[in-house]
DODOTOR-476316 format. One line per field, with one value per residue (C-alpha): residue number from 1; residue in one letter; chain; x, y, z. Coordinates in Angstrom, 2 decimals. Each point is the difference from the previous one (the first is absolute). Layout:
N
i	NUM  ...
aa	A  ...
ch	A  ...
xx	X  ...
yy	Y  ...
zz	Z  ...
***
This chain:
177
i	1  2  3  4  5  6  7  8  9  10  11  12  13  14  15  16  17  18  19  20  21  22  23  24  25  26  27  28  29  30  31  32  33  34  35  36  37  38  39  40  41  42  43  44  45  46  47  48  49  50  51  52  53  54  55  56  57  58  59  60  61  62  63  64  65  66  67  68  69  70  71  72  73  74  75  76  77  78  79  80  81  82  83  84  85  86  87  88  89  90  91  92  93  94  95  96  97  98  99  100  101  102  103  104  105  106  107  108  109  110  111  112  113  114  115  116  117  118  119  120  121  122  123  124  125  126  127  128  129  130  131  132  133  134  135  136  137  138  139  140  141  142  143  144  145  146  147  148  149  150  151  152  153  154  155  156  157  158  159  160  161  162  163  164  165  166  167  168  169  170  171  172  173  174  175  176  177
aa	M  G  N  E  I  M  I  A  E  T  K  R  L  I  L  R  R  Y  K  K  E  D  L  Q  D  L  Y  E  Y  L  S  D  I  E  V  V  K  Y  E  P  Y  K  P  L  T  F  D  E  T  Y  E  N  L  E  W  R  I  S  T  D  E  M  I  A  V  V  L  K  N  S  L  K  M  I  G  N  V  Y  M  G  K  R  D  F  E  A  L  E  L  G  Y  V  F  N  R  N  Y  W  G  Y  G  Y  A  A  E  S  C  K  T  L  I  Q  Q  A  F  S  N  G  V  H  R  I  Y  A  E  C  D  P  H  N  K  S  S  W  K  L  L  E  S  L  G  F  Q  R  E  A  H  F  R  K  N  V  Y  F  W  K  D  E  T  G  N  A  I  W  K  D  T  Y  V  Y  A  K  L  N  D  G  T
ch	A  A  A  A  A  A  A  A  A  A  A  A  A  A  A  A  A  A  A  A  A  A  A  A  A  A  A  A  A  A  A  A  A  A  A  A  A  A  A  A  A  A  A  A  A  A  A  A  A  A  A  A  A  A  A  A  A  A  A  A  A  A  A  A  A  A  A  A  A  A  A  A  A  A  A  A  A  A  A  A  A  A  A  A  A  A  A  A  A  A  A  A  A  A  A  A  A  A  A  A  A  A  A  A  A  A  A  A  A  A  A  A  A  A  A  A  A  A  A  A  A  A  A  A  A  A  A  A  A  A  A  A  A  A  A  A  A  A  A  A  A  A  A  A  A  A  A  A  A  A  A  A  A  A  A  A  A  A  A  A  A  A  A  A  A  A  A  A  A  A  A  A  A  A  A  A  A
xx	54.74  3.60  2.88  -1.70  -0.13  -3.56  -0.47  -3.76  -3.20  -3.37  -3.32  1.02  3.75  3.38  2.64  3.50  3.59  0.86  1.39  1.55  -3.25  -1.63  1.89  -2.81  -2.68  2.33  0.82  -3.71  -0.57  3.40  -0.01  -3.44  0.19  -3.29  1.19  3.30  -1.44  0.67  3.12  3.56  0.81  -1.15  -1.57  2.60  1.30  0.09  3.74  -0.52  -2.82  2.33  2.55  -2.77  -1.26  3.48  -0.15  -3.56  1.08  2.92  -2.03  -2.63  -1.55  -1.81  -2.97  -1.60  -3.81  -1.33  -3.57  -0.83  -2.26  2.45  3.37  0.52  2.20  -1.99  1.98  2.12  0.01  3.13  0.69  3.28  1.69  0.65  1.41  -2.01  -1.90  -1.73  -0.79  -0.62  -2.91  -0.31  -1.90  -0.09  -2.57  -0.66  -2.60  -2.20  -0.61  -0.76  -3.35  -0.44  1.31  3.19  2.28  -2.20  -0.22  3.76  0.97  -2.49  1.43  3.63  -0.73  -1.67  2.95  2.54  -1.84  -0.27  3.79  0.57  0.28  -0.87  -0.94  -0.69  0.07  -0.44  0.78  -2.02  -0.67  -3.06  -1.17  -0.05  -3.43  -0.54  3.22  -0.82  -3.65  1.31  2.20  -2.96  -2.17  2.74  -0.20  3.04  -0.07  1.48  2.81  1.57  -0.32  3.49  0.02  2.36  2.37  1.11  0.67  0.56  0.53  1.35  -1.49  1.72  1.96  1.34  -2.29  -1.46  -3.71  -0.98  -2.84  -1.96  -0.18  -2.67  1.23  -2.41  0.60  -1.62  1.18  -0.08  -2.40  -2.70  0.45
yy	56.60  -1.21  2.42  2.55  3.51  1.26  3.73  0.27  -1.94  1.04  -1.80  -1.85  0.53  -0.61  2.65  -1.36  -0.07  -2.03  -3.52  -2.47  -1.96  3.03  -0.59  -1.64  2.46  2.95  -1.32  -0.43  3.76  1.51  -1.99  1.36  2.78  1.54  0.14  1.76  2.25  3.21  -1.21  1.00  -3.58  -2.57  -3.36  -2.03  -3.45  -2.66  0.61  3.78  -0.58  -2.14  2.87  2.50  -2.16  -0.04  3.81  -0.02  -2.35  2.31  3.23  1.11  2.33  -2.77  -1.57  -3.22  -0.16  -3.48  -1.31  -1.36  -2.77  -1.58  1.53  0.95  3.07  2.23  3.22  2.53  3.44  2.13  2.43  1.69  2.20  3.55  3.20  2.18  -2.81  -0.97  -3.32  -0.77  -2.39  -2.46  -3.22  -2.82  -2.81  -3.23  0.75  -2.90  1.91  3.45  1.54  -1.65  2.89  -1.79  2.92  2.48  -2.26  -0.56  3.63  1.40  -2.19  0.81  3.74  0.03  -1.92  2.40  3.07  -1.47  -0.54  3.72  0.16  3.56  -0.50  -2.86  0.62  -2.02  0.59  -1.58  0.14  2.15  -2.84  -2.38  1.12  -2.89  0.97  3.68  -0.81  -2.30  2.81  2.40  -2.58  -0.23  3.78  1.02  3.35  0.61  2.50  0.04  -1.00  -0.05  0.10  -2.38  -0.14  -3.66  -2.79  -3.70  -1.02  1.24  -0.56  -1.92  3.12  0.56  2.90  0.16  -0.85  2.72  -0.46  2.29  -0.61  0.73  0.56  -0.70  0.52  -0.44  1.74  -1.38  2.78  -1.57  2.24
zz	81.78  0.11  -0.33  -2.23  1.33  0.25  -0.46  0.28  -0.38  -1.39  -0.19  -3.17  -0.33  1.58  -0.70  0.49  -1.17  -3.07  0.25  -2.47  -0.30  -1.70  -3.26  -1.99  1.17  -0.72  -3.48  -0.69  0.11  -0.90  -3.28  -0.99  -2.62  1.21  3.63  -0.80  -2.72  1.99  1.83  -0.93  -0.99  -2.54  0.96  1.87  -0.88  2.69  0.58  0.21  2.48  2.12  0.11  0.72  2.87  1.57  0.11  1.37  2.81  0.84  0.31  2.49  -2.59  -1.95  1.74  -1.25  0.00  0.78  0.01  3.47  -1.25  -2.48  1.01  -3.67  -0.48  -2.37  -0.18  1.78  1.50  -0.14  2.86  -0.98  2.58  -1.22  1.52  2.39  1.76  -3.24  -1.68  -3.65  -0.53  -2.86  -0.69  -2.52  0.11  -1.85  -2.69  1.15  3.24  -1.40  0.91  3.42  2.13  1.06  -0.99  1.89  3.06  0.19  -0.76  2.52  2.77  -0.85  -0.28  3.44  1.44  -1.56  1.27  3.50  -0.15  -0.66  -3.80  -1.09  -3.67  -2.40  -3.73  -3.15  -3.65  -2.78  -3.70  -0.83  -2.31  2.99  1.15  2.43  1.81  0.50  0.81  2.76  1.35  0.00  1.80  2.67  0.56  -2.03  -1.79  -3.43  0.50  -3.44  -3.61  -1.44  -3.78  -1.81  2.98  -0.17  -2.46  0.58  -3.62  -3.29  -3.42  -2.80  -1.02  3.53  0.91  3.48  0.32  2.47  2.48  2.29  3.75  2.60  3.54  2.87  3.71  3.36  3.17  3.52  1.03  -2.17  -3.05
***
């Protein structure tokens, strides 16, 4: 597999660090308005994707998800290090690969790996309107701990007023709860 750094492998997927050759696959999903609908950024241009990829290559918190059979990079899982032996989980996948269980398969493997490495708690925040995201978290055994009302905004309207959004917070503890 060359010089890429493998993190884990599942039945159908390779989970690894990003590399320069991922640019086209990354652009394919980060430029899709449906894919980034609930993200704190707008669809990226090719140049913005190039800059974003540089950051992804430099961090160990972004994990590329690659199909074993074609070696196509179809999405990513974010495992951000937080205080108190906790990680923040996030995921973004190419829309053409939604509904096949790839997000669940990759997250489940990375969660098990994190817990076996001593992580105490993994949490995720998501938009209550993003039902597929919080349904995935529930299927992975996460519990909803909070529903924050109008606690964040990513955008402002044409008059400069914040467009406030609610947030669900889900978590899973290393003791199985």
